[in-house]
N, C-alpha and C positions, 0 to 999 in steps of 0.2 A: 436492475431496470436501465434501458438504453435512453440515451439523449436523442435528438433527431438526426445526429450524426453517425449514429452507431457506436458511440463510445459508451461503455457501461460505466455508470455511476455508483451503482450500489453492488455490493457483494456480500453474500452470506457464507459463513463456513463456520461449522460447529455451533457453539453458542453465540457467536460474534455476528456482528453486522457492521460493514464499513461503508460509508458513504463518502465518495471521493469528493464529490462538489463541495459538501459541507465540511468537508475534512474531520469527520466525526466517526470514533470507534464505540460500538456499545456491545456490551456482553448482557444478554438477557433483558435489553431494554434500559440499562443502566449505562450511561456514558463513561468511558474511561479515556482520561487525558492522556495525549501523547504530544510531545513536541514535534515541530513541524518536520524536522529531518527523520526522527524515528517514523513518524506517519507516512513520509514519503517513501522511505525503505519498505515498510510494510506493503503500501501499494504497489510499488515497483514489484516487489516478490510476487504478489497476488496476480498482478498482470502477466507475470512472465511465469505462471504455474505449469505451463506446458513444457518448460525447457529447464535445465540446470542452469542456474546463475552462480558464477563463480565469484570468490573473494576478490579476484582482481577487477572484474566487470562492477562490482559494488563500489570499490575503492575509486575506480575511473569515473563512475556516474556520480557519485555523491561526495567525494573527498578529492576530486581532481589528482588522483593517482597517489595522494599522500598516506603512507601507512599510519593506521590509527590503532 
């Protein structure tokens, strides 16, 4: 579903549904708790699904370039 600005807020993939606005992940209607950073990484990967996201891009975007 898109909001008024053309930003998609909910994503469905397989048995999962992700609501970006509510920061909620569900599997078959059952909520799955994800901490903030893992949720943000998952959302980033979903939003970037049309391209390859490399390790360096993830490190720079979420960990300020520090190796984890």
